[in-house]
N, C-alpha and C positions, 0 to 999 in steps of 0.2 A: 558330119552334120553339126548344125549350130547348137550351142549350149543353151539357147533360149527355148528350145523345144522341150516340153515336160518329159521326164523319164520316170517310168514305173520300173523299179528294180525287183524282179521276182526271182532273182538268183537263189538257188537252194530250195525253191518251192516246186512241188510236183503237180502234175495234171490233177484236177482242172484249175488249180489256183492261178496260174499265170493268165489264162484267158478270162477268168472271172474278175480278176483285178483290172485287166485291160478294159473289159466291158464296162465296169463301174466307172472308171476314169473317163472313158469316152462318152458316157451319158451326158456329161456337162459341157461337151465341146460343140462349137459351131461347125457347120458343114465347111469342109476345106481346111480345118485346123489340123495341125500335125501333132503327133504324140509318138514317143519312143517307148519300147519295152525291152528290157534285158532279161533273158531267161537262160538257165542252165539245163532245163528239162528237155531231153531229146525229143519227146513227143510234141513239144511246142513247134517243131519244124512242120508238123502236120496240123496241129490244132489252131495255131494263129492264122495261117493262110485260110483254113476252113472257116473260122469265125469271120474273118474279113470278107470272104466271098459271100457268105450267108447274110451278113449284115449290110453289105453294100459299101464297105470300106476298101481302100486300096493300099497295098504295101508298096511304098516308094523306094525303100532301101532295106536290104538285109545284109548284115555283116557279122563276121565272127570276131570275137574278142577272147582269145584263149578258149576256155571251155564254154563260154557264153555266146549266145546269138542275140544280136540287137536288131529289132525290127523298127523301122520308121513307118508310121501308118498315117494316111490321110483320111479324115472322117468323111464318110460319104453320105 
């Protein structure tokens, strides 16, 4: 993914902080804008997709970086 996409690094933070930080950052984005979030919280594999489904956002990419997972999300 491109380096010009904003990244929220929530590594080391546990539920619900990764999703709360993501929600706050997405509040200022235009529809269709992309954002990435990196998290090491295993529950984020459930929480981030659930948040996106409930809020109308779309996960366009999910990759592993060692112990972290990086989600790229399109604002819906």
